[in-house]
C-alpha positions in Angstrom: 6.7 -15.0 0.4 10.0 -15.9 2.1 8.2 -15.9 5.5 5.4 -17.6 4.7 7.9 -20.2 3.5 10.4 -20.7 6.2 8.5 -19.4 9.1 5.9 -21.9 10.8 2.6 -21.3 11.2 2.5 -21.1 14.8 4.1 -17.9 15.1 2.1 -14.9 14.5 4.5 -13.4 12.2 3.3 -15.9 10.0 -0.3 -15.1 9.9 0.1 -11.3 9.5 2.3 -12.0 6.6 -0.4 -14.7 5.3 -3.2 -12.2 6.1 -1.2 -9.4 4.2 -0.6 -11.6 1.2 -4.4 -12.7 1.0 -5.8 -8.9 1.2 -2.6 -7.5 -1.5 -4.3 -10.6 -3.9 -8.0 -9.5 -3.3 -7.4 -6.0 -3.7 -5.4 -6.6 -6.8 -8.7 -8.2 -8.6 -10.9 -5.7 -6.4 -9.9 -2.8 -7.7 -10.1 -3.2 -11.4 -13.6 -4.9 -10.8 -15.2 -2.3 -9.2 -13.3 1.1 -11.0 -12.7 -0.5 -14.5 -15.0 -4.1 -15.5 -18.1 -3.2 -14.0 -18.5 0.4 -15.0 -17.8 -0.9 -18.2 -19.9 -3.6 -18.4 -23.0 -2.3 -16.7 -22.7 1.6 -18.0 -22.3 3.3 -14.4 -19.8 4.4 -11.9 -19.3 2.8 -8.5 -20.9 6.1 -6.6 -21.3 4.1 -3.5 -17.5 3.4 -3.4 -16.6 6.8 -3.8 -18.7 8.1 -1.4 -17.3 5.1 0.9 -13.5 6.3 0.3 -14.6 10.1 0.9 -16.4 9.1 4.1 -13.1 7.2 5.2 -10.8 9.9 4.4 -12.6 12.7 6.2 -12.5 10.3 9.2 -8.9 9.3 8.7 -8.3 13.2 8.4 -9.7 14.6 11.8 -6.2 15.2 12.9 -5.7 18.0 11.1 -8.4 19.8 12.8 -8.1 18.2 16.2 -4.4 19.5 17.0 -4.3 23.4 16.4 -0.8 24.4 15.1 0.7 27.9 15.5 2.8 27.9 12.3 0.2 26.8 10.3 -3.3 29.2 9.8 -6.8 27.5 10.4 -8.1 27.9 6.8 -4.8 26.1 6.1 -5.8 23.4 8.3 -9.3 23.1 6.9 -8.3 23.0 2.8 -6.4 20.2 3.6 -9.1 18.1 5.4 -11.3 19.5 2.4 -8.5 18.0 -0.1 -8.6 14.6 2.1 -10.4 12.6 -0.1 -8.7 14.0 -3.4 -5.6 12.7 -1.8 -7.0 9.2 -0.5 -8.4 8.8 -4.3 -4.6 9.8 -6.1 -3.0 7.1 -3.5 -5.2 5.0 -4.2 -4.6 4.7 -8.4 -1.4 5.2 -7.5 -0.4 2.5 -5.1 -2.9 0.2 -7.6 -0.6 1.2 -10.5 2.8 0.2 -8.3 1.2 -3.0 -7.2 0.6 -3.8 -10.8 4.1 -3.1 -11.8 5.5 -4.8 -9.0 3.4 -7.9 -9.9 4.9 -7.9 -13.4 8.4 -7.5 -12.6 8.9 -9.5 -9.0 11.0 -11.8 -10.9 13.4 -9.1 -12.0 15.9 -8.9 -9.1 19.0 -6.7 -9.5 20.0 -2.8 -9.2 17.7 -1.8 -12.1 19.5 1.3 -12.6 23.2 0.4 -12.3 25.2 -2.1 -14.2 27.7 -2.1 -11.3 27.8 -1.2 -7.7 30.3 1.0 -7.0 30.5 0.7 -3.0 31.9 -2.6 -1.9 34.3 -4.2 0.8 37.7 -5.5 0.4 39.5 -7.4 3.0 43.4 -6.5 3.0 46.0 -7.8 5.5 43.3 -8.3 8.4 41.3 -5.3 7.9 38.0 -4.2 5.8 38.2 -1.4 3.4 35.3 0.3 2.6 
């Protein structure tokens, strides 16, 4: 949001960040609607969504089969490729959860794990000490 507020709209970076913000908002609304609300209201699982995600994950993971590695047997590469949809769904659900956690804590700034910062700089007699 800082970039959108402070960069002029004629810069490419502004448009890229604006597009990322729009897609973030769309996905934040779309995921729960497709995966939770519609199935609960209409009583069906969105099979087309899972097939689409599965096909995309296989297309994305073709690199595991295209490069032959000497230190990894082919069956390991094949297993990695076959598990691509599972990895993609795990990533989808995990990042969605983290997205909502980030939205809920966007106003909470600071360290979060420490009460004070142990590392700092002091200026003594013209030199900087860490």
